[in-house]
MARLODO-114088 format. One record per atom (N, C-alpha, C): residue in one letter; atom name; z, x, y. Coordinates in steps of 0.2 Angstrom, whole numbers, plus 5000, padded with zeros to 4 digits. Example, Ala and Ser with C-alpha at 12.3 -4.5 7.8 and 13.67 -1.06 7.14 Angstrom:
! MARLODO-114088
+--------+-------+------+------+------+
| torkol | guvex |   pz |   px |   py |
+--------+-------+------+------+------+
|      A |     N | 5039 | 5066 | 4972 |
|      A |    CA | 5039 | 5062 | 4978 |
|      A |     C | 5039 | 5066 | 4984 |
|      S |     N | 5035 | 5064 | 4989 |
|      S |    CA | 5036 | 5068 | 4995 |
|      S |     C | 5039 | 5064 | 5000 |
+--------+-------+------+------+------+
This chain:
! MARLODO-114088
+--------+-------+------+------+------+
| torkol | guvex |   pz |   px |   py |
+--------+-------+------+------+------+
|      X |     N | 4768 | 4854 | 4676 |
|      X |    CA | 4774 | 4850 | 4675 |
|      X |     C | 4778 | 4852 | 4681 |
|      X |     N | 4782 | 4847 | 4684 |
|      X |    CA | 4786 | 4847 | 4690 |
|      X |     C | 4793 | 4847 | 4687 |
|      X |     N | 4797 | 4852 | 4690 |
|      X |    CA | 4804 | 4852 | 4689 |
|      X |     C | 4808 | 4848 | 4693 |
|      X |     N | 4811 | 4843 | 4691 |
|      X |    CA | 4815 | 4838 | 4695 |
|      X |     C | 4822 | 4840 | 4696 |
|      X |     N | 4825 | 4837 | 4701 |
|      X |    CA | 4832 | 4839 | 4702 |
|      X |     C | 4837 | 4838 | 4696 |
|      X |     N | 4835 | 4832 | 4693 |
|      X |    CA | 4839 | 4830 | 4687 |
|      X |     C | 4838 | 4836 | 4681 |
|      X |     N | 4832 | 4838 | 4680 |
|      X |    CA | 4831 | 4844 | 4676 |
|      X |     C | 4835 | 4850 | 4678 |
|      X |     N | 4835 | 4852 | 4684 |
|      X |    CA | 4838 | 4857 | 4687 |
|      X |     C | 4846 | 4857 | 4685 |
|      X |     N | 4848 | 4851 | 4686 |
|      X |    CA | 4856 | 4850 | 4685 |
|      X |     C | 4857 | 4851 | 4678 |
|      X |     N | 4852 | 4848 | 4673 |
|      X |    CA | 4853 | 4849 | 4666 |
|      X |     C | 4853 | 4857 | 4664 |
|      X |     N | 4849 | 4860 | 4667 |
|      X |    CA | 4848 | 4868 | 4666 |
|      X |     C | 4855 | 4871 | 4668 |
|      X |     N | 4857 | 4869 | 4674 |
|      X |    CA | 4864 | 4872 | 4676 |
|      X |     C | 4869 | 4870 | 4671 |
|      X |     N | 4869 | 4864 | 4669 |
|      X |    CA | 4874 | 4862 | 4664 |
|      X |     C | 4874 | 4866 | 4658 |
|      X |     N | 4868 | 4867 | 4655 |
|      X |    CA | 4867 | 4870 | 4649 |
|      X |     C | 4868 | 4878 | 4649 |
|      X |     N | 4866 | 4881 | 4654 |
|      X |    CA | 4866 | 4888 | 4655 |
|      X |     C | 4873 | 4891 | 4657 |
|      X |     N | 4876 | 4887 | 4662 |
|      X |    CA | 4882 | 4889 | 4665 |
|      X |     C | 4888 | 4887 | 4661 |
|      X |     N | 4888 | 4881 | 4659 |
|      X |    CA | 4893 | 4878 | 4655 |
|      X |     C | 4898 | 4873 | 4659 |
|      X |     N | 4896 | 4872 | 4665 |
|      X |    CA | 4899 | 4867 | 4669 |
|      X |     C | 4898 | 4860 | 4666 |
|      X |     N | 4903 | 4855 | 4668 |
|      X |    CA | 4902 | 4848 | 4666 |
|      X |     C | 4896 | 4846 | 4670 |
|      X |     N | 4893 | 4840 | 4668 |
|      X |    CA | 4887 | 4837 | 4671 |
|      X |     C | 4889 | 4836 | 4678 |
|      X |     N | 4895 | 4833 | 4680 |
|      X |    CA | 4897 | 4832 | 4687 |
|      X |     C | 4897 | 4838 | 4691 |
|      X |     N | 4900 | 4843 | 4688 |
|      X |    CA | 4901 | 4850 | 4692 |
|      X |     C | 4894 | 4853 | 4693 |
|      X |     N | 4889 | 4852 | 4688 |
|      X |    CA | 4883 | 4855 | 4689 |
|      X |     C | 4879 | 4851 | 4694 |
|      X |     N | 4880 | 4844 | 4694 |
|      X |    CA | 4876 | 4840 | 4699 |
|      X |     C | 4879 | 4842 | 4706 |
|      X |     N | 4886 | 4842 | 4707 |
|      X |    CA | 4889 | 4844 | 4713 |
|      X |     C | 4887 | 4851 | 4716 |
|      X |     N | 4886 | 4856 | 4711 |
|      X |    CA | 4884 | 4862 | 4713 |
|      X |     C | 4876 | 4862 | 4716 |
|      X |     N | 4872 | 4859 | 4712 |
|      X |    CA | 4865 | 4858 | 4714 |
|      X |     C | 4865 | 4855 | 4721 |
|      X |     N | 4868 | 4849 | 4722 |
|      X |    CA | 4868 | 4845 | 4728 |
|      X |     C | 4871 | 4850 | 4734 |
|      X |     N | 4876 | 4854 | 4733 |
|      X |    CA | 4879 | 4858 | 4738 |
|      X |     C | 4874 | 4863 | 4740 |
|      X |     N | 4870 | 4866 | 4735 |
|      X |    CA | 4865 | 4871 | 4737 |
|      X |     C | 4860 | 4868 | 4741 |
|      X |     N | 4857 | 4863 | 4739 |
|      X |    CA | 4852 | 4859 | 4743 |
|      X |     C | 4854 | 4857 | 4750 |
|      X |     N | 4860 | 4854 | 4750 |
|      X |    CA | 4863 | 4852 | 4756 |
|      X |     C | 4863 | 4858 | 4761 |
|      X |     N | 4866 | 4863 | 4759 |
|      X |    CA | 4867 | 4869 | 4763 |
|      X |     C | 4860 | 4872 | 4765 |
|      X |     N | 4855 | 4872 | 4761 |
|      X |    CA | 4849 | 4874 | 4763 |
|      X |     C | 4846 | 4869 | 4768 |
|      X |     N | 4846 | 4863 | 4767 |
|      X |    CA | 4844 | 4858 | 4772 |
|      X |     C | 4847 | 4859 | 4779 |
|      X |     N | 4854 | 4860 | 4779 |
|      X |    CA | 4857 | 4861 | 4786 |
|      X |     C | 4855 | 4867 | 4789 |
|      X |     N | 4854 | 4872 | 4786 |
|      X |    CA | 4852 | 4879 | 4789 |
|      X |     C | 4844 | 4878 | 4792 |
|      X |     N | 4840 | 4875 | 4788 |
|      X |    CA | 4833 | 4874 | 4790 |
|      X |     C | 4833 | 4869 | 4796 |
|      X |     N | 4837 | 4864 | 4796 |
|      X |    CA | 4837 | 4859 | 4802 |
|      X |     C | 4839 | 4863 | 4808 |
|      X |     N | 4843 | 4868 | 4807 |
|      X |    CA | 4845 | 4872 | 4813 |
|      X |     C | 4840 | 4877 | 4815 |
|      X |     N | 4835 | 4878 | 4811 |
|      X |    CA | 4829 | 4882 | 4813 |
|      X |     C | 4830 | 4889 | 4810 |
|      X |     N | 4835 | 4890 | 4806 |
|      X |    CA | 4837 | 4897 | 4802 |
|      X |     C | 4832 | 4898 | 4796 |
|      X |     N | 4831 | 4904 | 4795 |
|      X |    CA | 4827 | 4906 | 4789 |
|      X |     C | 4832 | 4906 | 4783 |
|      X |     N | 4829 | 4905 | 4777 |
|      X |    CA | 4833 | 4906 | 4771 |
|      X |     C | 4829 | 4911 | 4767 |
|      X |     N | 4833 | 4917 | 4765 |
|      X |    CA | 4830 | 4922 | 4761 |
|      X |     C | 4834 | 4922 | 4754 |
|      X |     N | 4830 | 4921 | 4749 |
|      X |    CA | 4833 | 4921 | 4742 |
|      X |     C | 4830 | 4927 | 4739 |
|      X |     N | 4835 | 4932 | 4737 |
|      X |    CA | 4832 | 4938 | 4734 |
|      X |     C | 4829 | 4937 | 4728 |
|      X |     N | 4823 | 4940 | 4727 |
|      X |    CA | 4819 | 4939 | 4720 |
|      X |     C | 4816 | 4932 | 4720 |
|      X |     N | 4816 | 4928 | 4725 |
|      X |    CA | 4813 | 4922 | 4725 |
|      X |     C | 4808 | 4921 | 4731 |
|      X |     N | 4811 | 4921 | 4737 |
|      X |    CA | 4806 | 4921 | 4743 |
|      X |     C | 4810 | 4919 | 4749 |
|      X |     N | 4806 | 4917 | 4754 |
|      X |    CA | 4809 | 4915 | 4760 |
|      X |     C | 4806 | 4909 | 4763 |
|      X |     N | 4811 | 4904 | 4765 |
|      X |    CA | 4809 | 4898 | 4768 |
|      X |     C | 4810 | 4899 | 4776 |
|      X |     N | 4805 | 4896 | 4779 |
|      X |    CA | 4806 | 4897 | 4787 |
|      X |     C | 4803 | 4891 | 4790 |
|      X |     N | 4806 | 4889 | 4796 |
|      X |    CA | 4804 | 4884 | 4800 |
|      X |     C | 4799 | 4887 | 4806 |
|      X |     N | 4793 | 4884 | 4806 |
|      X |    CA | 4789 | 4887 | 4811 |
|      X |     C | 4787 | 4881 | 4816 |
|      X |     N | 4786 | 4883 | 4822 |
|      X |    CA | 4784 | 4878 | 4827 |
|      X |     C | 4776 | 4879 | 4828 |
|      X |     N | 4773 | 4873 | 4828 |
|      X |    CA | 4766 | 4873 | 4829 |
|      X |     C | 4765 | 4869 | 4835 |
|      X |     N | 4760 | 4872 | 4839 |
|      X |    CA | 4758 | 4869 | 4846 |
|      X |     C | 4754 | 4863 | 4845 |
|      X |     N | 4754 | 4859 | 4850 |
|      X |    CA | 4749 | 4853 | 4850 |
|      X |     C | 4742 | 4856 | 4850 |
|      X |     N | 4737 | 4852 | 4847 |
|      X |    CA | 4731 | 4855 | 4847 |
|      X |     C | 4726 | 4849 | 4846 |
|      X |     N | 4720 | 4851 | 4848 |
|      X |    CA | 4714 | 4845 | 4847 |
|      X |     C | 4712 | 4845 | 4840 |
|      X |     N | 4711 | 4839 | 4838 |
|      X |    CA | 4708 | 4838 | 4831 |
|      X |     C | 4703 | 4832 | 4831 |
|      X |     N | 4701 | 4830 | 4826 |
|      X |    CA | 4696 | 4824 | 4825 |
|      X |     C | 4699 | 4819 | 4820 |
|      X |     N | 4698 | 4813 | 4821 |
|      X |    CA | 4699 | 4808 | 4817 |
|      X |     C | 4694 | 4808 | 4811 |
|      X |     N | 4695 | 4810 | 4805 |
|      X |    CA | 4690 | 4811 | 4800 |
|      X |     C | 4686 | 4804 | 4799 |
|      X |     N | 4689 | 4798 | 4800 |
|      X |    CA | 4685 | 4792 | 4799 |
|      X |     C | 4680 | 4791 | 4804 |
|      X |     N | 4682 | 4792 | 4811 |
|      X |    CA | 4678 | 4790 | 4816 |
|      X |     C | 4675 | 4796 | 4820 |
|      X |     N | 4677 | 4802 | 4819 |
|      X |    CA | 4675 | 4808 | 4822 |
|      X |     C | 4677 | 4809 | 4829 |
|      X |     N | 4681 | 4804 | 4831 |
|      X |    CA | 4684 | 4804 | 4838 |
|      X |     C | 4689 | 4810 | 4839 |
|      X |     N | 4688 | 4813 | 4845 |
|      X |    CA | 4693 | 4818 | 4846 |
|      X |     C | 4700 | 4816 | 4848 |
|      X |     N | 4705 | 4819 | 4846 |
|      X |    CA | 4712 | 4817 | 4847 |
|      X |     C | 4717 | 4823 | 4847 |
|      X |     N | 4722 | 4822 | 4850 |
|      X |    CA | 4727 | 4827 | 4851 |
|      X |     C | 4732 | 4826 | 4845 |
|      X |     N | 4733 | 4832 | 4841 |
|      X |    CA | 4738 | 4832 | 4836 |
|      X |     C | 4744 | 4835 | 4839 |
|      X |     N | 4750 | 4831 | 4838 |
|      X |    CA | 4756 | 4833 | 4842 |
|      X |     C | 4759 | 4839 | 4839 |
|      X |     N | 4763 | 4842 | 4844 |
|      X |    CA | 4767 | 4848 | 4842 |
|      X |     C | 4772 | 4846 | 4836 |
|      X |     N | 4773 | 4850 | 4832 |
|      X |    CA | 4778 | 4849 | 4826 |
|      X |     C | 4781 | 4855 | 4824 |
|      X |     N | 4786 | 4854 | 4820 |
|      X |    CA | 4789 | 4860 | 4816 |
|      X |     C | 4787 | 4859 | 4809 |
|      X |     N | 4785 | 4865 | 4805 |
|      X |    CA | 4783 | 4864 | 4798 |
|      X |     C | 4788 | 4869 | 4794 |
|      X |     N | 4789 | 4868 | 4788 |
|      X |    CA | 4792 | 4872 | 4784 |
|      X |     C | 4787 | 4876 | 4780 |
|      X |     N | 4788 | 4883 | 4780 |
|      X |    CA | 4784 | 4887 | 4776 |
|      X |     C | 4788 | 4891 | 4771 |
|      X |     N | 4785 | 4893 | 4765 |
|      X |    CA | 4788 | 4897 | 4760 |
|      X |     C | 4784 | 4903 | 4758 |
|      X |     N | 4787 | 4908 | 4758 |
|      X |    CA | 4783 | 4915 | 4757 |
|      X |     C | 4787 | 4917 | 4750 |
|      X |     N | 4783 | 4918 | 4745 |
|      X |    CA | 4787 | 4920 | 4739 |
|      X |     C | 4788 | 4928 | 4739 |
|      X |     N | 4793 | 4930 | 4736 |
|      X |    CA | 4794 | 4937 | 4735 |
|      X |     C | 4789 | 4940 | 4731 |
|      X |     N | 4789 | 4947 | 4731 |
|      X |    CA | 4784 | 4951 | 4727 |
|      X |     C | 4785 | 4950 | 4720 |
|      X |     N | 4792 | 4949 | 4718 |
|      X |    CA | 4794 | 4948 | 4711 |
|      X |     C | 4791 | 4942 | 4709 |
|      X |     N | 4792 | 4936 | 4712 |
|      X |    CA | 4790 | 4930 | 4710 |
|      X |     C | 4782 | 4930 | 4710 |
|      X |     N | 4779 | 4932 | 4715 |
|      X |    CA | 4772 | 4932 | 4715 |
|      X |     C | 4769 | 4936 | 4709 |
|      X |     N | 4772 | 4942 | 4708 |
|      X |    CA | 4769 | 4946 | 4702 |
|      X |     C | 4771 | 4942 | 4695 |
|      X |     N | 4776 | 4939 | 4695 |
|      X |    CA | 4778 | 4935 | 4689 |
|      X |     C | 4773 | 4929 | 4688 |
|      X |     N | 4771 | 4926 | 4693 |
|      X |    CA | 4766 | 4920 | 4693 |
|      X |     C | 4760 | 4923 | 4691 |
|      X |     N | 4758 | 4929 | 4693 |
|      X |    CA | 4751 | 4932 | 4691 |
|      X |     C | 4751 | 4936 | 4685 |
|      X |     N | 4757 | 4935 | 4681 |
|      X |    CA | 4757 | 4938 | 4674 |
|      X |     C | 4758 | 4945 | 4674 |
|      X |     N | 4760 | 4949 | 4679 |
|      X |    CA | 4761 | 4956 | 4679 |
|      X |     C | 4767 | 4957 | 4675 |
|      X |     N | 4767 | 4962 | 4670 |
|      X |    CA | 4773 | 4963 | 4665 |
|      X |     C | 4779 | 4965 | 4669 |
|      X |     N | 4784 | 4963 | 4666 |
|      X |    CA | 4791 | 4964 | 4668 |
|      X |     C | 4792 | 4963 | 4676 |
|      X |     N | 4789 | 4958 | 4678 |
|      X |    CA | 4789 | 4956 | 4685 |
|      X |     C | 4796 | 4952 | 4687 |
|      X |     N | 4797 | 4947 | 4682 |
|      X |    CA | 4803 | 4943 | 4683 |
|      X |     C | 4808 | 4945 | 4678 |
|      X |     N | 4814 | 4947 | 4680 |
|      X |    CA | 4819 | 4949 | 4676 |
|      X |     C | 4822 | 4944 | 4672 |
|      X |     N | 4824 | 4945 | 4666 |
|      X |    CA | 4826 | 4940 | 4661 |
|      X |     C | 4833 | 4937 | 4663 |
|      X |     N | 4837 | 4941 | 4667 |
|      X |    CA | 4843 | 4939 | 4669 |
|      X |     C | 4845 | 4942 | 4676 |
|      X |     N | 4849 | 4939 | 4680 |
|      X |    CA | 4850 | 4940 | 4687 |
|      X |     C | 4852 | 4948 | 4687 |
|      X |     N | 4849 | 4951 | 4692 |
|      X |    CA | 4851 | 4958 | 4693 |
|      X |     C | 4847 | 4964 | 4690 |
|      X |     N | 4843 | 4962 | 4684 |
|      X |    CA | 4840 | 4966 | 4681 |
|      X |     C | 4833 | 4968 | 4684 |
|      X |     N | 4831 | 4974 | 4685 |
|      X |    CA | 4825 | 4976 | 4687 |
|      X |     C | 4823 | 4974 | 4694 |
|      X |     N | 4828 | 4973 | 4699 |
|      X |    CA | 4826 | 4970 | 4705 |
|      X |     C | 4827 | 4976 | 4711 |
|      X |     N | 4822 | 4977 | 4715 |
|      X |    CA | 4823 | 4981 | 4720 |
|      X |     C | 4823 | 4977 | 4727 |
|      X |     N | 4828 | 4978 | 4731 |
|      X |    CA | 4829 | 4974 | 4737 |
|      X |     C | 4823 | 4975 | 4742 |
|      X |     N | 4819 | 4980 | 4742 |
|      X |    CA | 4813 | 4980 | 4746 |
|      X |     C | 4807 | 4975 | 4744 |
|      X |     N | 4808 | 4973 | 4738 |
|      X |    CA | 4803 | 4968 | 4735 |
|      X |     C | 4802 | 4962 | 4739 |
|      X |     N | 4808 | 4960 | 4743 |
|      X |    CA | 4808 | 4953 | 4746 |
|      X |     C | 4806 | 4954 | 4753 |
|      X |     N | 4804 | 4959 | 4756 |
|      X |    CA | 4803 | 4960 | 4763 |
|      X |     C | 4796 | 4958 | 4765 |
|      X |     N | 4793 | 4954 | 4761 |
|      X |    CA | 4786 | 4952 | 4763 |
|      X |     C | 4787 | 4947 | 4769 |
|      X |     N | 4784 | 4949 | 4774 |
|      X |    CA | 4785 | 4944 | 4780 |
|      X |     C | 4778 | 4941 | 4782 |
|      X |     N | 4773 | 4941 | 4777 |
|      X |    CA | 4767 | 4938 | 4778 |
|      X |     C | 4768 | 4930 | 4779 |
|      X |     N | 4763 | 4927 | 4783 |
|      X |    CA | 4763 | 4920 | 4784 |
|      X |     C | 4760 | 4916 | 4778 |
|      X |     N | 4761 | 4910 | 4778 |
|      X |    CA | 4758 | 4906 | 4772 |
|      X |     C | 4751 | 4904 | 4773 |
|      X |     N | 4749 | 4904 | 4780 |
|      X |    CA | 4742 | 4902 | 4781 |
|      X |     C | 4741 | 4895 | 4782 |
|      X |     N | 4746 | 4890 | 4783 |
|      X |    CA | 4745 | 4883 | 4783 |
|      X |     C | 4744 | 4880 | 4790 |
|      X |     N | 4741 | 4884 | 4794 |
|      X |    CA | 4740 | 4882 | 4801 |
|      X |     C | 4735 | 4876 | 4801 |
+--------+-------+------+------+------+
């Protein structure tokens, strides 16, 4: 199942007690702030969740899969996400990896995973 922005707004509305409009404004503000920083090339690190990073990829040679013809794949920037150890352990079912509420069972060193996502 995919979590949509509307479902995220509903979750904020139900759990925090804001009005629907306030919850929508809050979610929009968070996403807009993240987009602005990523467009500037800044990394975003969210404790207990992970790190978003913009990486520059160089131009490289590739092949057209339909014709087999060699072609240049242009240089571009890509967005990568590296999950924190807490999130990774929770996804993999390790016990007590994801705290039930903010601030429980969190060690700041768990987020310092600097590994690349490997999507070159």
